[in-house]
Structure formats: structure tokens, C-alpha cells
C-alpha positions as a Markdown table, in Angstrom:
| # | Residue | x | y | z |
|---|---|---|---|---|
| 1 | Unk | 0.3 | 0.1 | 0.1 |
| 2 | Unk | 2.8 | 2.2 | 0.7 |
| 3 | Unk | 4.6 | 1.7 | -2.5 |
| 4 | Unk | 1.3 | 2.3 | -4.3 |
| 5 | Unk | 0.7 | 5.5 | -2.7 |
| 6 | Unk | 4.2 | 6.7 | -3.3 |
| 7 | Unk | 4.2 | 6.1 | -7.0 |
| 8 | Unk | 0.7 | 7.9 | -7.2 |
| 9 | Unk | 2.4 | 10.8 | -5.8 |
| 10 | Unk | 5.1 | 10.5 | -7.9 |
| 11 | Unk | 3.0 | 10.7 | -10.8 |
| 12 | Unk | 0.9 | 13.4 | -9.7 |
| 13 | Unk | 3.7 | 15.4 | -9.2 |
| 14 | Unk | 5.2 | 15.0 | -12.6 |
| 15 | Unk | 1.4 | 15.5 | -13.9 |
| 16 | Unk | 1.3 | 18.9 | -11.9 |
| 17 | Unk | 5.0 | 20.2 | -13.3 |
| 18 | Unk | 3.8 | 19.0 | -16.7 |
| 19 | Unk | 0.8 | 21.5 | -16.5 |
| 20 | Unk | 2.8 | 24.6 | -14.7 |
| 21 | Unk | 5.5 | 24.2 | -17.6 |
| 22 | Unk | 2.8 | 24.2 | -20.3 |
| 23 | Unk | 1.3 | 27.2 | -18.6 |
| 24 | Unk | 4.8 | 29.0 | -18.7 |
| 25 | Unk | 5.1 | 28.1 | -22.1 |
| 26 | Unk | 1.5 | 29.1 | -23.4 |
| 27 | Unk | 2.6 | 32.7 | -21.8 |
| 28 | Unk | 5.6 | 33.0 | -23.0 |
| 29 | Unk | 4.0 | 32.2 | -26.5 |
| 30 | Unk | 1.4 | 34.5 | -26.5 |
| 31 | Unk | 1.2 | 37.1 | -28.8 |
| 32 | Unk | 2.7 | 40.3 | -28.0 |
| 33 | Unk | -0.1 | 43.7 | -28.5 |
| 34 | Unk | 1.0 | 46.1 | -31.3 |
| 35 | Unk | 0.9 | 49.5 | -30.3 |
| 36 | Unk | 0.8 | 52.2 | -33.2 |
| 37 | Unk | 1.7 | 55.5 | -32.7 |
| 38 | Unk | 0.5 | 58.0 | -36.2 |
| 39 | Unk | 2.6 | 60.7 | -36.5 |
| 40 | Unk | 2.4 | 64.0 | -38.3 |
| 41 | Unk | 3.7 | 64.4 | -41.8 |
| 42 | Unk | 7.1 | 66.2 | -42.7 |
| 43 | Unk | 6.8 | 69.8 | -43.1 |
| 44 | Unk | 7.5 | 69.9 | -46.8 |
| 45 | Unk | 4.1 | 67.7 | -47.4 |
| 46 | Unk | 2.0 | 70.4 | -45.9 |
| 47 | Unk | 0.7 | 73.4 | -47.3 |
| 48 | Unk | 1.2 | 77.2 | -45.9 |
| 49 | Unk | -1.7 | 79.3 | -45.0 |
| 50 | Unk | -1.2 | 83.3 | -44.3 |
| 51 | Unk | -2.8 | 84.0 | -40.7 |
| 52 | Unk | -2.7 | 87.6 | -40.1 |
| 53 | Unk | -3.7 | 87.5 | -36.3 |
| 54 | Unk | -2.2 | 87.9 | -33.0 |
| 55 | Unk | -5.3 | 85.7 | -31.6 |
| 56 | Unk | -4.6 | 82.2 | -30.2 |
| 57 | Unk | -6.3 | 79.3 | -32.0 |
| 58 | Unk | -7.7 | 76.7 | -29.4 |
| 59 | Unk | -8.1 | 73.1 | -31.1 |
| 60 | Unk | -10.5 | 70.7 | -29.5 |
| 61 | Unk | -12.4 | 69.1 | -28.1 |
| 62 | Unk | -12.2 | 65.9 | -30.6 |
| 63 | Unk | -15.3 | 63.5 | -29.9 |
| 64 | Unk | -15.3 | 60.2 | -31.4 |
| 65 | Unk | -18.4 | 57.7 | -31.8 |
| 66 | Unk | -18.3 | 55.2 | -29.0 |
| 67 | Unk | -17.4 | 52.1 | -31.0 |
| 68 | Unk | -14.4 | 54.1 | -31.9 |
| 69 | Unk | -13.5 | 54.6 | -27.9 |
| 70 | Unk | -11.2 | 51.8 | -27.7 |
| 71 | Unk | -7.7 | 50.8 | -27.6 |
| 72 | Unk | -8.5 | 48.3 | -30.4 |
| 73 | Unk | -8.2 | 49.0 | -34.0 |
| 74 | Unk | -11.5 | 48.4 | -35.7 |
| 75 | Unk | -12.1 | 47.2 | -39.0 |
| 76 | Unk | -15.3 | 47.1 | -41.2 |
| 77 | Unk | -15.9 | 43.9 | -43.0 |
| 78 | Unk | -18.1 | 43.3 | -45.3 |
| 79 | Unk | -22.4 | 42.7 | -44.6 |
| 80 | Unk | -21.3 | 46.2 | -41.9 |
| 81 | Unk | -19.4 | 43.8 | -39.9 |
| 82 | Unk | -16.8 | 45.4 | -37.3 |
| 83 | Unk | -13.9 | 43.5 | -36.2 |
| 84 | Unk | -11.6 | 44.9 | -33.0 |
| 85 | Unk | -8.2 | 43.4 | -33.5 |
| 86 | Unk | -6.9 | 42.4 | -30.2 |
| 87 | Unk | -3.2 | 42.6 | -31.1 |
| 88 | Unk | -3.2 | 45.7 | -32.9 |
| 89 | Unk | -4.0 | 48.6 | -30.7 |
| 90 | Unk | -3.7 | 52.4 | -30.9 |
| 91 | Unk | -0.7 | 53.5 | -28.3 |
| 92 | Unk | -3.0 | 56.5 | -27.1 |
| 93 | Unk | -6.9 | 57.2 | -27.2 |
| 94 | Unk | -8.0 | 57.7 | -30.6 |
| 95 | Unk | -9.7 | 61.0 | -29.8 |
| 96 | Unk | -6.0 | 62.0 | -28.5 |
| 97 | Unk | -4.5 | 60.9 | -31.4 |
| 98 | Unk | -6.5 | 62.8 | -33.5 |
| 99 | Unk | -6.3 | 66.0 | -31.6 |
| 100 | Unk | -2.8 | 65.7 | -31.6 |
| 101 | Unk | -2.4 | 65.4 | -35.3 |
| 102 | Unk | -4.9 | 68.0 | -35.8 |
| 103 | Unk | -2.9 | 70.3 | -33.6 |
| 104 | Unk | 0.3 | 69.7 | -35.2 |
| 105 | Unk | -1.2 | 70.0 | -38.9 |
| 106 | Unk | -2.9 | 73.6 | -38.3 |
| 107 | Unk | 0.2 | 74.7 | -36.3 |
| 108 | Unk | 2.4 | 73.6 | -39.1 |
| 109 | Unk | 0.0 | 75.3 | -41.9 |
| 110 | Unk | -0.7 | 78.7 | -40.3 |
| 111 | Unk | 2.5 | 80.7 | -41.0 |
| 112 | Unk | 3.2 | 82.9 | -37.2 |
| 113 | Unk | 0.0 | 81.4 | -35.6 |
| 114 | Unk | -0.2 | 80.0 | -32.2 |
| 115 | Unk | -1.9 | 77.0 | -31.6 |
| 116 | Unk | -2.9 | 75.4 | -27.9 |
| 117 | Unk | -4.6 | 71.9 | -27.5 |
| 118 | Unk | -7.7 | 71.3 | -25.2 |
| 119 | Unk | -8.3 | 71.6 | -22.4 |
| 120 | Unk | -6.5 | 74.9 | -22.2 |
| 121 | Unk | -6.2 | 77.1 | -18.7 |
| 122 | Unk | -8.6 | 79.8 | -18.7 |
| 123 | Unk | -5.6 | 82.4 | -18.4 |
| 124 | Unk | -5.0 | 81.5 | -22.0 |
| 125 | Unk | -6.5 | 84.7 | -24.6 |
| 126 | Unk | -8.1 | 82.0 | -27.0 |
| 127 | Unk | -9.8 | 83.8 | -29.8 |
| 128 | Unk | -11.0 | 81.0 | -32.1 |
| 129 | Unk | -11.6 | 77.6 | -31.0 |
| 130 | Unk | -12.0 | 74.4 | -33.6 |
| 131 | Unk | -14.2 | 71.6 | -32.6 |
| 132 | Unk | -14.2 | 68.3 | -34.2 |
| 133 | Unk | -16.9 | 65.5 | -34.1 |
| 134 | Unk | -16.0 | 61.9 | -35.8 |
| 135 | Unk | -19.6 | 61.1 | -37.3 |
| 136 | Unk | -17.7 | 57.8 | -38.9 |
| 137 | Unk | -14.4 | 56.4 | -39.4 |
| 138 | Unk | -14.4 | 53.1 | -41.4 |
| 139 | Unk | -11.6 | 51.2 | -42.4 |
| 140 | Unk | -11.0 | 48.6 | -44.6 |
| 141 | Unk | -7.4 | 46.9 | -44.6 |
| 142 | Unk | -7.6 | 46.1 | -48.5 |
| 143 | Unk | -9.3 | 49.1 | -49.4 |
| 144 | Unk | -9.5 | 52.8 | -48.0 |
| 145 | Unk | -10.1 | 54.9 | -44.6 |
| 146 | Unk | -13.2 | 56.7 | -44.8 |
| 147 | Unk | -14.0 | 59.6 | -42.4 |
| 148 | Unk | -16.9 | 61.7 | -41.9 |
| 149 | Unk | -16.4 | 64.2 | -39.5 |
| 150 | Unk | -18.4 | 67.8 | -38.6 |
| 151 | Unk | -16.2 | 70.6 | -37.5 |
| 152 | Unk | -16.9 | 74.5 | -36.2 |
| 153 | Unk | -15.1 | 77.3 | -35.9 |
| 154 | Unk | -16.2 | 79.3 | -32.7 |
| 155 | Unk | -15.1 | 83.2 | -32.0 |
| 156 | Unk | -14.8 | 82.8 | -28.4 |
| 157 | Unk | -14.5 | 86.7 | -27.8 |
| 158 | Unk | -18.1 | 86.9 | -29.2 |
| 159 | Unk | -19.3 | 83.7 | -28.0 |
| 160 | Unk | -20.8 | 82.8 | -31.8 |
| 161 | Unk | -20.4 | 80.0 | -33.9 |
| 162 | Unk | -18.6 | 81.4 | -37.3 |
| 163 | Unk | -18.3 | 78.3 | -39.4 |
| 164 | Unk | -19.2 | 74.9 | -39.7 |
| 165 | Unk | -18.6 | 72.1 | -42.3 |
| 166 | Unk | -18.9 | 68.6 | -43.0 |
| 167 | Unk | -16.2 | 66.9 | -44.3 |
| 168 | Unk | -15.5 | 63.8 | -46.4 |
| 169 | Unk | -12.0 | 62.2 | -46.7 |
| 170 | Unk | -11.3 | 58.8 | -48.3 |
| 171 | Unk | -7.5 | 57.7 | -47.6 |
| 172 | Unk | -6.1 | 54.7 | -49.2 |
| 173 | Unk | -4.6 | 52.0 | -46.8 |
| 174 | Unk | -1.2 | 51.3 | -48.0 |
| 175 | Unk | 0.7 | 48.8 | -47.3 |
| 176 | Unk | -3.1 | 46.9 | -46.7 |
| 177 | Unk | -2.0 | 46.1 | -43.0 |
| 178 | Unk | -2.1 | 48.1 | -39.5 |
| 179 | Unk | 0.7 | 49.8 | -40.4 |
| 180 | Unk | -0.5 | 51.0 | -43.3 |
| 181 | Unk | -4.1 | 52.0 | -41.4 |
| 182 | Unk | -1.9 | 54.0 | -39.2 |
| 183 | Unk | -0.2 | 56.1 | -42.3 |
| 184 | Unk | -3.8 | 56.3 | -43.9 |
| 185 | Unk | -5.1 | 58.0 | -40.3 |
| 186 | Unk | -2.2 | 60.8 | -40.5 |
| 187 | Unk | -2.6 | 61.8 | -43.9 |
| 188 | Unk | -6.3 | 61.9 | -43.5 |
| 189 | Unk | -6.1 | 64.3 | -40.9 |
| 190 | Unk | -3.4 | 66.1 | -42.5 |
| 191 | Unk | -6.3 | 66.6 | -45.4 |
| 192 | Unk | -8.5 | 67.5 | -42.4 |
| 193 | Unk | -5.9 | 70.1 | -41.3 |
| 194 | Unk | -5.8 | 71.6 | -44.5 |
| 195 | Unk | -9.5 | 72.6 | -44.7 |
| 196 | Unk | -9.3 | 74.0 | -40.9 |
| 197 | Unk | -6.3 | 76.1 | -41.7 |
| 198 | Unk | -7.7 | 77.4 | -45.0 |
| 199 | Unk | -10.5 | 78.5 | -43.1 |
| 200 | Unk | -8.9 | 80.2 | -40.2 |
| 201 | Unk | -6.6 | 82.1 | -42.8 |
| 202 | Unk | -10.0 | 83.6 | -44.6 |
| 203 | Unk | -11.7 | 84.3 | -41.2 |
| 204 | Unk | -8.5 | 86.1 | -40.1 |
| 205 | Unk | -7.9 | 88.1 | -43.4 |
| 206 | Unk | -11.4 | 89.2 | -43.4 |
| 207 | Unk | -11.0 | 90.2 | -39.6 |
| 208 | Unk | -7.8 | 92.1 | -40.7 |
| 209 | Unk | -9.3 | 94.1 | -43.3 |
| 210 | Unk | -12.4 | 95.4 | -41.1 |
């Protein structure tokens, strides 16, 4: 009886060790999430607009739909099916990504303009505020990134809405993977920045001749 007990104990110990070893190997072999950080495009790839005003421009907030409010990158499949990539993620919240790229884009394109990102101190004398509401952002890895966004420009001195527009921007995803999707977002927000900067330039010019 004692011998059988000893044998059973040894078998049980080996089984436990094997399970533990397999668990460690599984953890070690688990895919590590890839983090993507879209970057602003180089200055030579941007447009430039005159900004004859000393008024500070406030950029933000940027609001996104709830289905995009997650670390996972969202892909639109056929039949309006959406998939969330478990191992391909944004390195920071998507609304923060778009806000950063928009601020970089507008500040680069508007010569001599000063910008500040939302939320800024009440002590900062912001003249114009740009807000963005992303209505949809659809990405197909074998196709395009499509952005639909409504953006507004407010004159904070007069506390009035002075411009509003819905922009539709389509950017090819190249290469057809998540890295290409990250690059496409950079190009998309760059195009949106050009629209915003152009309108702000026109508003400032009109105000300068009054």
C-alpha cells in the first residue's frame, strides 16, 4: 500500500509539473499587442496659409463615436460587420491621436499662428476655437480609410459660431495592414488640417481688413 501511495504521488507531481510548464510556455508564446502611433507628416508635405492675426487658436475637443472609443483598431468587414483587433492597438486614445495630429497640422500650416490643445487654462486668451465631431471612421485593410467629421469654428470673444462644415475624406490604406491603416490616419487628419487651416486663414484675413 505504501509503495502504491508513493508511486501515485510521483505521478501526480509529474503531472502538476507538466501542466505548470505548459502554462509557462503558453504565456511566453502569447502574442504581444502591437501599439501604433500615427505621426504628423513632414513639413515639406504640408500647405501653408497666411494668418494675419495675433489671436490664439484653440484646437479641440475632438469627439469620437463610442465604437471607436477603445484601444483596439476597428476594421469594417463585409455586410457591415466590425472586428476589433486584439493585438493591433492605438498607442494612445484615438480622440487624443486625432487631436494631436490636428493641432500639429494646423500649427504647421498657419504661418505665425499660435495654437493650444484642449483643454487649456482659462488664462489663455484664445480667439478662435476649433471643435471636431467624428461621425464615422471606416477602415478596410484591403481598401480605404473613410472619415466623416463635422467641425466648427467659434469666435470666443463674441461667443458665436462663425463656421461649420462636414468633411468627407477618403485615404487609401497602403500597405494593406494595420501599419498602413496608421499611416492612412496621419494623411487623413493632415487633409482635415488643411481644410481647417485654410478657413481660419480666410477668417483672419477678413477680420484684418475691417
